[in-house]
matplotlib code that plots the C-alpha trace (Angstrom):
import matplotlib.pyplot as plt

x = [1.5, 3.1, 2.3, 3.5, 6.7, 7.5, 6.8, 9.2, 11.8, 11.4, 11.9, 8.4, 6.7, 3.6, 4.8, 3.8, 1.8, -0.1, -1.0, -2.1, -4.3, -5.9, -6.7, -8.1, -10.3, -11.7, -12.4, -14.2, -16.2, -17.5, -18.7, -20.8, -22.5, -22.1, -22.4, -19.3, -17.4, -18.0, -17.0, -13.9, -12.9, -13.3, -11.2, -8.4, -8.5, -8.3, -5.3, -3.7, -4.4, -2.8, 0.2, 0.8, 0.4, 3.0, 5.3, 4.9, 5.7, 8.8, 10.2, 8.4, 7.0, 3.9, 3.5, 1.1, 2.0, 1.9, -1.5, -3.0, -1.7, -3.3, -6.7, -6.3, -5.3, -8.5, -10.6, -8.9, -9.7, -13.4, -13.4, -11.9, -14.7, -17.3, -16.0, -13.8, -10.5, -8.9, -9.5, -7.9, -4.9, -4.3, -4.8, -2.3, 0.4, -0.1, 0.0, 3.1, 4.8, 4.0, 5.4, 8.6, 9.3, 9.4, 12.9, 12.1, 8.8, 10.1, 13.0, 10.6, 8.2, 11.0, 12.4, 9.2, 9.0, 5.9, 5.4, 5.4, 2.8, 0.6, 0.9, 0.0, -3.1, -4.0, -3.6, -5.9, -8.4, -8.4, -8.7, -10.7, -12.9, -13.7, -13.7, -16.5, -18.7, -18.6, -21.5, -20.4, -22.8, -23.1, -24.4, -25.1, -28.0, -25.6, -24.0, -20.5, -19.1, -18.7, -17.1, -16.0, -14.1, -12.4, -11.4, -9.7, -7.1, -6.4, -5.9, -3.6, -1.3, -1.2, -0.5, 2.2, 3.9, 3.8, 5.1, 8.0, 8.8, 9.0, 11.2, 13.6, 13.8, 14.4, 16.5, 17.9, 18.3, 17.7, 14.2, 13.5, 13.6, 11.3, 8.9, 9.1, 8.1, 5.2, 4.1, 4.0, 1.6, -0.7, -0.5, 2.5, 1.6, 1.4, 4.6, 6.7, 5.5, 6.5, 9.9, 11.0, 10.5, 12.4, 15.4, 15.8, 15.7, 18.2, 20.5, 20.5, 18.4, 20.3, 18.3, 15.1, 15.8, 16.2, 13.2, 11.0, 11.8, 11.1, 7.7, 6.7, 7.6, 5.5, 2.6, 2.8, 2.8, -0.2, -2.2, -1.6, -2.7, -5.8, -6.8, -6.2, -8.3, -11.4, -11.1, -8.4, -8.8, -7.7, -4.3, -3.6, -3.9, -1.9, 0.9, 3.1, 3.3, 3.5, 6.1, 8.2, 8.1, 9.0, 12.0, 13.3, 12.8, 14.6, 17.4, 17.8, 17.7, 20.5, 22.6, 22.0, 22.8, 26.2, 26.9, 26.2, 28.2, 31.3, 31.0, 30.4, 27.2, 25.1, 26.6, 24.3, 23.7, 22.2, 18.6, 16.8, 13.2, 10.3, 6.8, 5.5, 2.2, 1.9, -1.7, -1.3, 0.0, -2.7, -5.4, -4.2, -3.9, -7.4, -8.8, -7.0, -8.4, -11.9, -11.5, -10.1, -12.8, -15.6, -14.0, -13.5, -17.1, -18.4, -16.1, -17.2, -20.9, -20.6, -18.3, -19.6, -17.3, -14.6, -14.6, -13.1, -9.9, -9.9, -10.9, -8.0, -5.6, -7.0, -7.6, -4.2, -2.6, -4.1, -4.7, -4.1, -5.2, -8.7, -9.0, -7.8, -10.2, -13.1, -12.4, -12.0, -15.3, -17.1, -15.7, -16.8, -20.3, -20.2, -20.3, -17.0, -14.9, -11.9, -9.7, -10.8, -10.3, -6.8, -6.1, -7.5, -5.0, -2.1, -3.1, -3.7, -0.3, 1.5, -0.4, 0.6, 4.2, 3.9, 2.9, 6.5, 7.8, 6.2, 6.6, 10.4, 10.9, 9.3, 11.1, 14.5, 16.8, 19.8, 19.4, 21.8, 19.9, 16.5, 17.8, 19.0, 15.7, 13.7, 15.6, 15.2, 11.5, 10.9, 12.6, 10.3, 7.2, 8.5, 8.9, 5.3, 4.0, 5.9, 4.5, 0.9, 1.4, 2.7, -0.2, -2.7, -1.0, -0.6, -3.7, -1.7, -4.0, -7.2, -5.7, -4.8, -8.3, -9.9, -7.5, -8.3, -12.0]
y = [24.0, 21.9, 18.6, 20.1, 21.4, 17.9, 16.6, 19.3, 18.2, 14.6, 15.8, 14.9, 16.6, 17.6, 20.1, 23.1, 24.9, 21.8, 20.8, 24.3, 24.7, 21.2, 22.1, 25.5, 23.7, 21.5, 24.5, 26.5, 23.4, 23.0, 26.6, 26.1, 22.7, 19.0, 18.2, 20.4, 18.6, 15.3, 17.0, 18.4, 15.0, 13.6, 16.3, 15.6, 11.9, 12.7, 14.9, 12.1, 9.6, 11.9, 12.5, 8.8, 7.9, 10.6, 9.3, 5.7, 6.5, 8.6, 6.9, 3.5, 4.1, 5.5, 7.9, 6.0, 7.7, 11.2, 10.4, 9.3, 12.5, 14.6, 13.0, 13.5, 17.1, 17.7, 16.2, 18.3, 21.4, 20.3, 20.0, 23.5, 24.8, 23.2, 25.0, 22.4, 23.6, 20.9, 17.9, 19.3, 20.8, 17.5, 15.5, 17.6, 17.3, 13.5, 13.0, 15.2, 13.2, 9.9, 11.2, 12.6, 9.4, 7.2, 5.7, 5.1, 3.5, 1.3, 0.2, -0.5, -2.5, -4.4, -5.4, -6.8, -10.6, -12.7, -13.3, -9.6, -8.8, -11.7, -10.5, -6.9, -8.3, -10.5, -7.5, -5.4, -8.3, -8.7, -5.0, -3.4, -6.3, -8.7, -6.4, -4.0, -7.0, -8.4, -7.5, -5.1, -6.8, -9.9, -12.7, -15.3, -15.2, -15.0, -11.7, -13.2, -13.1, -9.9, -10.8, -7.3, -7.0, -10.4, -9.4, -6.3, -8.4, -10.3, -7.0, -5.9, -8.8, -8.9, -5.2, -5.4, -8.3, -6.4, -3.2, -5.0, -6.6, -3.2, -1.8, -4.7, -4.5, -0.7, -0.3, -3.8, -5.0, -1.4, -1.8, -4.2, -1.3, 0.9, -2.1, -2.7, 0.9, 1.0, -2.6, -2.0, 0.9, -1.4, -4.9, -5.9, -9.6, -9.8, -7.8, -10.0, -13.0, -11.4, -10.2, -13.7, -14.8, -11.9, -12.0, -15.7, -14.8, -12.1, -14.5, -12.0, -13.6, -11.6, -8.6, -10.0, -8.7, -5.1, -5.4, -6.8, -3.9, -1.4, -3.1, -3.1, 0.6, 1.4, -0.7, 0.9, 4.4, 3.6, 2.2, 5.2, 7.4, 5.4, 5.5, 9.2, 9.9, 8.1, 8.7, 11.2, 10.2, 6.7, 8.0, 8.5, 4.7, 3.7, 6.3, 5.0, 1.2, 1.7, 4.5, 2.4, -0.6, 1.7, 3.0, -0.5, -1.5, 1.6, 0.8, -2.7, -1.1, 1.2, -1.6, -3.9, -1.1, -0.4, -4.2, -4.7, -1.6, -2.8, -6.2, -4.5, -6.6, -3.7, -4.1, -4.8, -8.4, -9.7, -10.8, -13.5, -12.5, -14.9, -13.9, -10.7, -12.3, -15.9, -17.0, -19.8, -17.3, -14.8, -17.4, -19.0, -15.6, -14.7, -17.9, -17.2, -13.7, -15.0, -17.5, -14.9, -12.4, -14.9, -16.1, -12.6, -11.6, -14.6, -14.0, -10.3, -11.3, -13.8, -11.8, -8.3, -5.2, -7.2, -9.5, -6.7, -7.3, -11.0, -10.1, -7.6, -10.4, -12.7, -10.1, -8.6, -11.8, -11.0, -7.2, -4.9, -2.0, -3.5, -4.4, -0.9, 0.8, -1.4, -0.7, 3.0, 3.1, 1.3, 3.8, 6.7, 5.3, 4.8, 1.0, 0.7, 3.2, 5.1, 3.2, -0.2, 1.1, 2.1, -1.2, -3.0, -1.0, -2.0, -5.7, -6.0, -4.3, -6.7, -9.7, -8.4, -8.3, -11.7, -13.4, -12.6, -15.5, -18.4, -16.8, -16.2, -19.6, -21.4, -19.6, -18.7, -21.7, -20.1, -21.1, -18.5, -15.8, -17.1, -17.0, -13.4, -12.4, -14.1, -12.3, -8.9, -9.2, -10.7, -7.6, -5.3, -7.1, -7.4, -3.6, -3.3, -5.6, -3.6, -0.4, -1.8, -3.1, 0.2, 1.9, -0.4, -0.2, 3.5, 4.3, 6.7, 6.5, 6.8, 9.9, 11.5, 10.7, 12.5, 15.4, 15.9, 15.1]
z = [-27.9, -25.2, -27.0, -30.3, -28.7, -27.6, -31.1, -32.5, -30.0, -31.2, -34.8, -36.0, -38.9, -37.0, -34.4, -32.3, -35.0, -36.2, -32.7, -31.7, -34.8, -34.2, -30.6, -31.8, -34.3, -31.6, -29.4, -32.2, -33.3, -29.7, -29.8, -33.0, -32.8, -32.1, -35.8, -36.5, -33.7, -35.6, -38.9, -37.3, -36.0, -39.5, -40.9, -38.3, -39.1, -42.9, -42.2, -40.2, -43.0, -45.6, -43.4, -42.7, -46.4, -47.3, -44.5, -45.6, -49.3, -48.4, -45.3, -45.2, -41.7, -40.1, -37.2, -35.0, -31.7, -33.3, -34.9, -31.6, -29.9, -32.7, -32.1, -28.3, -28.9, -30.9, -28.1, -25.5, -27.6, -27.7, -23.9, -23.6, -25.9, -23.7, -20.7, -19.0, -17.5, -15.3, -17.5, -20.7, -18.8, -16.9, -20.1, -21.9, -19.2, -18.9, -22.7, -23.1, -20.3, -22.0, -25.3, -23.6, -21.6, -24.7, -23.9, -20.2, -20.8, -23.6, -21.4, -18.5, -20.7, -22.3, -18.9, -17.6, -16.9, -17.6, -13.8, -13.2, -15.8, -14.6, -11.0, -11.9, -13.7, -10.7, -8.3, -10.5, -10.7, -6.9, -6.1, -8.9, -10.3, -7.6, -4.6, -5.9, -6.7, -3.2, -0.8, 2.0, 4.5, 6.6, 4.4, 7.2, 9.6, 12.6, 11.4, 11.4, 7.9, 5.8, 2.4, 1.7, 5.0, 4.4, 0.9, 2.1, 3.9, 0.7, -1.1, 1.7, 1.6, -2.2, -2.4, 0.2, -1.7, -4.9, -3.4, -1.7, -5.0, -6.7, -3.9, -4.1, -7.9, -7.9, -4.7, -4.4, -0.8, 0.5, -0.7, 2.1, 4.7, 2.6, 2.3, 6.1, 6.8, 4.4, 5.0, 8.8, 8.3, 6.3, 7.9, 10.0, 10.0, 6.3, 6.0, 8.3, 6.4, 3.2, 4.5, 5.7, 2.1, 0.6, 2.9, 2.1, -1.6, -1.1, 0.9, 3.8, 6.6, 9.2, 8.2, 9.6, 13.2, 12.0, 9.6, 12.3, 14.6, 11.8, 11.0, 14.6, 15.1, 12.1, 13.4, 16.9, 15.4, 13.1, 16.0, 18.2, 15.4, 14.7, 18.4, 18.6, 15.4, 16.7, 20.4, 21.4, 25.1, 24.3, 23.4, 27.1, 27.6, 24.5, 24.6, 27.4, 26.5, 22.7, 23.0, 25.4, 23.0, 20.1, 21.9, 22.7, 19.1, 17.9, 20.2, 18.6, 15.1, 16.1, 17.5, 14.5, 12.1, 13.8, 13.9, 10.2, 9.3, 11.2, 9.5, 6.1, 5.9, 4.5, 1.0, -1.9, -2.8, -6.0, -5.4, -7.3, -7.0, -7.3, -8.4, -6.9, -5.8, -4.5, -4.8, -2.2, 0.4, 0.0, 0.0, 3.2, 4.8, 3.8, 5.3, 8.5, 8.7, 8.3, 11.1, 13.4, 12.4, 13.1, 16.4, 17.7, 16.9, 18.9, 21.8, 22.0, 21.9, 24.8, 27.0, 26.4, 26.5, 28.3, 25.4, 23.4, 25.1, 24.2, 20.6, 20.5, 21.5, 18.8, 16.1, 16.6, 15.3, 11.9, 11.7, 14.7, 12.6, 12.1, 15.8, 17.0, 14.6, 15.7, 19.4, 18.8, 16.8, 19.7, 22.2, 19.9, 20.0, 23.8, 23.6, 25.5, 27.5, 26.1, 28.5, 27.2, 23.6, 24.5, 26.2, 23.1, 20.9, 23.2, 23.3, 19.6, 18.9, 21.2, 19.7, 16.2, 17.3, 19.0, 15.7, 14.4, 16.5, 14.7, 11.3, 11.7, 13.5, 10.6, 7.7, 9.1, 9.4, 11.2, 14.8, 16.1, 14.2, 15.4, 19.0, 18.7, 17.1, 19.8, 22.6, 21.0, 20.2, 23.7, 25.3, 23.3, 24.5, 28.0, 28.2, 26.9, 29.6, 32.3, 31.0, 31.0, 34.6, 35.8, 34.2, 35.9, 39.3, 39.4, 37.2, 35.1, 32.1, 34.2, 35.9, 32.5, 31.1, 34.1, 33.7, 30.0, 30.1]

ax = plt.figure().add_subplot(projection="3d")
ax.plot(x, y, z, "-o")
ax.set_aspect("equal")
plt.show()
């Protein structure tokens, strides 16, 4: 009835009664036998054929969409007859939505560019075709390289690039801030690399200081949550430094926002967007991830649990989330202490923020802007170092761990 109601609203000949009866036929056929289900489907197809011939002779057009909806309606009725509830209900709602959004979907499809379609196909190929085929195990005798882990980083940077492209296309330059929040939660290194490209395309390189602060706050928050999920006690070691750095970054965001607002620099600019996914960029990033992963594993093996700190510093340059999760997992299994896991989360977070320097220095050409960015990010990291130093001098985290143990 819902699908038929939409067809009535769209002034189609087959409406609420036709669709209701077709669904009922499917349900009754399923109650009798499989042979009758096939016969019923043949009858629906014959009805569709007669309807299309009549429509073609009178109006010189065919109702392809309505015909497809009628077949789907019959199948949904069969599912109902076989005792399914969720699938036919969800299918009905989705089909009705597709029918009702004809204008919006046509406008969306008509506005797509070739590069956007190709990038969407490439993203699907990377995430849903290649990734499931890769072995999720170490393939070398030294247990250093896991293809599945490495490919996740490629999916991350490709997905972040595609998501930022959508945000920019839909929300114009405001989409940069949404992309910074969500990108920072996934992979801050990939996101800052992506953002330097996007702000240059938008002609607004001055936004990079605010975007960097937003990305780092998202990354700090994510790492605190990761540490708390795996080893709640490790949060006592991570809370003070990461919270202090987040507060300083938030202070710079507030200052930059007020400065841009006074200068009317937050107005919308026309953005010329390049391809959503750059193969060269994701390939180089994936290679870098592999090198860091292999190097970090070797360092940890040779230096023991203290090597986790070195690994955190190196691994944070590529993915602080992976490093934090790895350290927290080791602490959960008793391989390292909760305090070391917390320290690894802090160091990998700071290393992840530190990588912003060479990326911005390379891609942003305005020397005055680069200098301002350097001072702001350096102040964030300096506060983190002070917080860590105070923690080690006064043993704040150790005291808290003993208190809550």
